[in-house]
C-alpha positions in Angstrom: -110.7 -85.4 17.2 -112.1 -88.9 17.8 -111.8 -89.1 14.0 -108.5 -90.9 14.5 -110.5 -93.8 16.2 -113.6 -93.9 14.2 -112.3 -93.4 10.8 -108.8 -95.2 10.9 -108.2 -96.8 7.7 -104.6 -98.4 7.7 -105.0 -99.7 4.1 -105.6 -96.1 2.9 -104.0 -93.6 5.1 -103.3 -91.2 2.2 -107.0 -90.8 1.7 -107.6 -90.1 5.4 -104.8 -87.6 5.4 -106.4 -85.7 2.4 -109.8 -85.7 4.1 -108.3 -84.1 7.0 -106.9 -81.3 5.3 -103.3 -82.5 4.1 -100.2 -83.4 5.8 -99.5 -80.4 7.9 -103.1 -80.3 9.2 -102.8 -84.0 9.9 -99.7 -83.6 11.9 -101.4 -80.8 14.0 -104.4 -82.8 14.6 -102.3 -85.7 15.6 -100.2 -83.4 17.9 -103.5 -82.1 19.5 -104.9 -85.5 19.9 -102.1 -86.9 21.9 -101.3 -83.7 23.9 -104.9 -83.3 25.0 -107.1 -85.8 27.2 -108.6 -87.2 24.0 -105.9 -89.8 23.4 -106.2 -92.6 26.1 -103.4 -95.1 25.7 -105.3 -97.5 27.9 -107.7 -97.8 24.9 -106.2 -100.1 22.2 -107.4 -98.2 19.1 -105.1 -95.4 20.1 -102.0 -97.6 19.8 -101.8 -97.2 16.0 -102.2 -93.4 16.2 -98.9 -93.2 18.0 -97.3 -94.2 14.7 -99.4 -92.4 12.1 -96.7 -89.6 11.6 -94.8 -92.3 9.4 -97.6 -91.7 6.9 -96.8 -88.2 6.5 -93.0 -88.8 6.2 -92.2 -87.9 9.8 -91.2 -91.2 11.5 -89.0 -89.3 13.9 -92.3 -87.7 15.4 -93.7 -91.3 16.0 -90.6 -92.3 17.9 -90.8 -89.0 19.9 -94.5 -89.6 20.6 -93.9 -93.2 21.7 -91.4 -91.8 24.3 -94.2 -89.8 25.8 -96.0 -93.0 26.6 -92.9 -95.2 27.6 -92.2 -95.0 30.4 -94.7 -92.3 31.5 -97.7 -94.8 31.1 -95.9 -98.0 30.8 -93.2 -98.6 33.5 -92.3 -101.0 36.4 -94.3 -99.1 39.2 -97.5 -100.3 40.8 -100.2 -99.7 38.0 -97.6 -99.2 35.5 -99.7 -101.1 32.8 -102.7 -98.9 32.0 -106.1 -100.4 31.5 -107.0 -104.1 30.8 -104.2 -106.1 29.3 -106.8 -107.9 27.2 -105.0 -111.0 26.2 -101.7 -109.2 26.2 -102.3 -106.2 24.0 -101.0 -103.8 26.4 -97.8 -105.8 26.9 -97.5 -106.4 23.1 -97.7 -102.6 22.4 -94.7 -102.1 24.9 -92.7 -105.1 23.4 -93.0 -104.0 19.9 -92.3 -100.3 20.8 -89.1 -101.3 22.5 -88.1 -103.4 19.7 -88.6 -100.4 17.4 -91.4 -101.9 15.3 -95.2 -101.6 15.2 -97.3 -104.2 13.2 -100.1 -102.9 11.0 -103.0 -105.2 11.4 -103.9 -107.2 8.3 -100.7 -106.1 6.3 -97.2 -107.3 5.9 -96.0 -104.1 7.4 -94.1 -103.3 10.5 -93.4 -99.5 11.0 -89.8 -98.9 12.2 -88.9 -96.6 15.0 -85.8 -96.3 17.3 -85.4 -99.3 19.4 -85.1 -99.0 23.2 -82.3 -101.7 23.3 -78.7 -101.6 22.3 -79.3 -105.0 20.6 -81.7 -107.9 20.8 -81.9 -111.4 19.0 -85.2 -112.9 18.3 -85.3 -116.7 17.1 -88.3 -117.9 15.1 -89.5 -121.1 16.7 -90.8 -122.2 13.3 -87.8 -121.4 10.8 -85.3 -121.5 13.6 -83.7 -118.5 12.1 -82.6 -115.6 14.3 -83.4 -111.9 13.7 -80.9 -109.3 15.0 -81.8 -105.8 15.7 -78.8 -103.7 16.6 -78.5 -99.9 17.3 -75.7 -97.6 16.7 -75.5 -94.4 18.8 -77.7 -95.8 21.5 -77.7 -94.1 24.8 -79.4 -95.0 28.1 -80.7 -91.6 28.6 -82.7 -91.9 25.4 -81.4 -88.6 24.0 -80.7 -90.3 20.6 -84.3 -91.4 19.5 -84.3 -90.2 16.0 -83.2 -92.7 13.2 -80.4 -91.4 10.9 -80.3 -94.4 8.6 -81.0 -98.1 8.6 -79.2 -101.0 6.9 -80.9 -104.5 6.6 -78.5 -107.3 6.0 -75.7 -104.8 5.6 -77.5 -103.0 2.8 -79.1 -99.5 3.1 -82.8 -99.5 3.8 -84.7 -96.2 3.2 -88.2 -97.3 3.8 -89.7 -96.4 7.1 -91.2 -100.0 7.4 -90.4 -103.5 6.8 -92.2 -106.8 6.2 -92.5 -110.0 8.2 -89.6 -111.7 6.4 -87.5 -109.7 8.9 -88.5 -112.5 11.4 -89.1 -115.4 9.1 -85.9 -115.1 7.3 -83.7 -114.1 10.3 -82.6 -110.8 8.8 -80.3 -108.4 10.6 -81.5 -104.7 11.0 -79.0 -102.1 12.1 -80.4 -98.7 13.2 -78.2 -95.6 13.6 -79.7 -93.2 16.1 -79.1 -89.5 16.8 -80.6 -86.5 18.7 -82.2 -84.8 15.7 -84.7 -85.8 13.0 -83.0 -86.9 9.7 -84.2 -87.2 6.1 -84.5 -91.1 6.6 -88.0 -92.4 5.8 -89.3 -88.9 4.7 -89.7 -89.5 1.0 -92.9 -90.3 -0.5 -91.7 -93.7 -2.0 -90.3 -94.6 1.6 -93.4 -94.3 3.5 -95.8 -97.1 4.4 -98.0 -98.5 1.6 -101.4 -96.9 1.2 -104.1 -98.0 -1.2 -105.3 -94.4 -1.9 -102.0 -93.2 -2.8 -101.1 -96.2 -5.2 -104.6 -95.8 -6.8 -104.0 -92.0 -7.5 -100.5 -92.7 -9.0 -102.0 -95.5 -11.3 -104.7 -93.0 -12.4 -102.0 -90.6 -13.5 -100.1 -93.0 -15.6 
């Protein structure tokens, strides 16, 4: 099960999913990895595995998994920050998770999940443009953790990921939440980019 750490290839997740036996098997392995003692959230390589459900069209499961770590492992109690913060990595995981975003290293990709806030504004110190992230259907008890739909600058956004322009251009992202998984972000074309998948499609054309 340590394969998620030793063979993580964010540029070609479709290939990894195929090698692990397909989408259902991949989800089963992810579930076991996180439900067992194998996943140590104080170890930074585990961060991205929380969100790998996005790559099989189940972004709701990523959010659900995130809610098992926040606030259980990350909270305001004594010792509420696991492991060594290592230049702010632990804090960054929490901040991005609560914003409803997760940056994929080396790519212009942020995976979208349910924000922990009703709304928040972030001003870019370079462009001086302000990004606004809003939620509809937010509840403080966090029962509504599944994204129903998303709009960016007032237009429907079906992809389960977004680029850095969200911050550099000061876009407004509105996320509608509910208490059950929806079809949002599940289609193949709406999943995060993967080199393996693109290569296979090109080979068929």
